N, C-alpha and C positions, 0 to 999 in steps of 0.2 A: 259270288263264290259258290261253287258246286258243293253238293253234300259230301263228295269224296274228299274235297280239299279243305273242308271247313275244320278249323281247329277247335278244341274244347273251349278255349277262351272266347272264340267268335260265336259260339252257340248263344242264340237269344239276343245278340247285339241289337241295340235300337238304332234306327236309320240315321237320326240326326245327332248321335253321340259322337264325341271326339274319338277318332281312331286311336287305338292303343291306350285308352283311358285306364285308370287304375282299377276300376271295377272289373273290366274285362280281363285285365292282366293278372291281378293279384288277389282279388276277393275270393273267398271260398265259393265253390260252385253253388252250394245251397243258398248262399246269401245274395248271389248276383241278381236274381229276379227282383228281390225286395229293394236292393240298392238302386236298381234301374227304375223301379217304381217311384223311388224318391228322387229320381234325376241326379243321383250322385255321380253318374257318368257324364253329366252335363252341368257343370258347376256354375254357369253364368246366372241361373236363376237365384242361387244363394247369394251371389254378389249383389244382384239387383234388389234383393230384399234387405240385405245387410247395410248397404251404403247409406240409405237415408237414416238408419239408426246412428251410424257414426257421425253423419252431418249434424243430427240433432244433439248428440252428446257434446261434440266439440263446440258448437255454437252456444249451448247452455253454459259450458265452462267459460267461454268468452264473455257471455252476458253478465255473469255474477262474479267473475274473477276467482272462483274457487276451484281448486283441483285437489284430489286426494286419492288414496289407494283404492277406495271404493269405485272411483271412476275407472280404474284399470279393470275391475271386475265387471262393471257395466259394459266396457269395451269387449271383453272376452265373452261375457254372458250373452251379449247380443249376437256375437259370431256363432256360438254354439246353438243358440236359440233359432237363429236364421236358418242354419242347416237343418235343424229338426223340423221347424214349422214349414219351411219350404217343402221338405219331404212329406210331411203330413198333408199339406195342401195339395201337392201334386198327386198323392195317393187318392185323396178325396175327388180330385178332378178326374182321375182316370176311372174311378168307380162310377161316377155319374156319366162319364162320356164313353163307357165301354162299347156301346153300340155304334156311336158316331166314329170313334177312332178306327174301328175295323174297316170303315169305308173311305178313309183318307190314306193316301199312299205313305205320307211321312209318318203317320202315327199307328199304322196297322201292326208294326213290329213291337209296340209297347207290350209290357208283360201281361196285362189282362186280355186284350183282344187276341194276342198270340198264344194264349193258353198257358203261359209260364206261372201265373198266379191266379188263384180263384178269388171271387169276391169276398168270401169269408176270411181268407188269409189276408187280403188287402185291408179289410176293416180292422183286423187285429193289429196289423202293422201300423196303421194310421193312429190307433189309440195308443200304442206303445210310444211312438214318437211324440205325440201330444202330451202324454203324461210326464215324460222326461223334460220337455220344454216347460211345462207348467211348474215343475219343481225348481227350475232355474228362475222363473218369473217370481216365485214366492220369496226369493232373496231380495227383491226390490221393495220399495216403499209401497204403501197401500194405494196411493193414487196410480202408480204405474201398474200395479197388479190389476186394478179395476180396468184400466185401459187395455191391458193385455187380454183380459177376458172378453171385453167388448169387441176386440179385433176379430173374434171368431165369426161375427155376423157377416162382414164383407167376404171373409174366406168361404163361408158356407154358401153364400149367394152367387159368387162369381161363376162357378161352372155352369149355372143355369142362365146366365145373362145373355149368352149368345143365342138363346132360344127366343128371347122376347124383346131384345133391343139391338139396334145397329151399333151401339156404343158399349160393347162389353169391356173394352179397354179401360173405360172409366171405372168399372167395378174392380178390374185388376189393379188399377192405380190406387183405389181406396184401400185395398188389402196390402199391396206391396210397399206402400210408403207409410204405413201406420207406425213403423219403428221410429220415424222422426218425432212423433208425438210421445211415444213411450220412452225413448232414451232421454229426451229432454226432461220429461217428468221424473224419470228415475234419478236423474242428477239433482234437479231443482226442488222436487217435491210437489210441484204444481205445473199445470199446463198453462202456457203463456202464448201471447200473440205471435212472437217470432216462430215458434214451433208450428203453429197453425198455417202461417204463410209458407213456411218451408214444406209442409205437407202438401199444400196446393202446388208448389213448384214441382215436387216429386210426381204428382199426378200428371202434370203436363209432360214431364219427362217420359213417364210410362206410355202416354198416348203417342209420343214420338217413336220410342223404340218398339213398342208392340204392334203399331201399325206396320212398321217395316217387317217385323216377324210374320204378321198375319198374311202378308202378300204371298208367302210361300204356299199357302193353302187356299188361296182365293178361288181357284177353279174348282177344287174338290168341294169347298164350302158352298159354292153356288149350286152344285149338283145335289147336295143333300139338304140345302136350305138353312145352313148355319150362317148367322150374321156376324159381321165384323166391320171395323172402320176401314179396313183395306177394301172390302167389297163396296162399302158406302162411297168412298172417295174415288176409287178406281184410278184412272189416269191423272186425276186431279190431286192425287196424294202428295206430290212434292209441295204444292201450295199449302196444304193443310199442315204438313210437317214443319214448314217454316213458321207457321202460326204457333204450333206447339213449342218449337224451339224458343221463339221470342217470349212466349208466356213463361216458360221454365226459367229463362235467364232473368227476366224482369222480376218475377216473384221471388226467386232466390236472392236477388239483390236487395229487395225490400226486407226479406228475412234477416239478411246480414246487417242492414242499416238499423233495423229495430233491435238486433241483438248486441251490436257493438256498443261498448260503454262510452259515455260522454267523455270528452277530453282526451281521447286516444285516436287521433286522426290516422296515424300510421297503421294501427291495427285495422281500422276500417278499410283503408286502401288495400292493404295486403289481402284481407279476406275477400274483398270484391275482385281482386285479381284472380282468385281461385274460381269465382263464378264465371268470369270472362274466359278463362282457360277452358272450362267445360263447354261454354257456348261455342268457342272456336272449334272444339272437337266435334260437336254436333253439326256445325256448319260444314265441316270437312266430310262428315258422313253423307250429308245431302248432296255434296258435289260428286260423290262416288256412287250415288244411288242409281240402280238399274232395276226397274220393277219386273223385268222379264228374266232376271238372272238369279235363280234361287240360291246358288252358292254364294253370290255376293250379298244377297239379302241376309243370309245366315251369318256371314262374316261381319256385316255392319251391325247386326243385332248384338252379336257377341262383343263387339268393340265398345259397347256401352259400359262394360266393366271399367275400362280405362277412362272413359268420359266421367263416370261417377267418382272415380278415385282422385281425379285432378284437383277438386277443391280442397281435399283434406290436408295436404301439406301446407297450403296457404292458410287454412284455418288454424292449423297447429302453430305456424310461425306467428300468426296474429295474436295468439295467446301470450307470446313473449314480447311482442312489440310495445 
């Protein structure tokens, strides 16, 4: 788009944002750079952070057979907290990557490398989001609060992982699936084995979807020396993605089996059907994979919102079975 034809809403638009997203169309002009910094114009990351929370909550309810109004707050609080902490995490990521992002075609339009937001303003915005999220966390029980504070460790380390390991997606998985532990604990008051296994399943899922995502930047990453599983696996990525798919499904099945109450075989089968539905979705992504097609890679990555949503109605029905 030429400068003469650029609309006010299009000013500062990030390259991989949804066209016509609500930030570009409706947000006040002064707020747009900060909302873009939080990836509010790209909601898929919030979904990927939120869905393990909801898995953990519903499986915890299935495990002990207890439901209450506070669970509705956990459900909503996780949604608000995921939006805020994803925003804070992305802000931190962009602060640490501000020099790298300017050298990558897909990320050069982000607010910091493009000059829309300064580092000091970004730090203030990150702190503001984190403090509101912390206020929500304080409404949960003490064990969940402790887990929430501990979650800051993988969040802080992740942006640096691609500088020292070929497996930065593991660090992303550690951070993005922490909600499975936290939401389970917020409901039950303690961390238990099914939540840990579910957490591991989520990490395998992250390795699956973020390897797909990372292939968009593989050439630029090679030029500037940034590591990723996409660069590590190269053309062998489909075989590795199959492994991550199988690991995700098997580990989630184990989590469901451990969580399902004894004497309720129908509930167990229904919940397992949700896992299998997610597995079929991931398998469908593999069938459509084209490593040299960036538009398809982005579409497949975004489709993981639907993949992660698939188990939830089955888990919910299992509560009633």
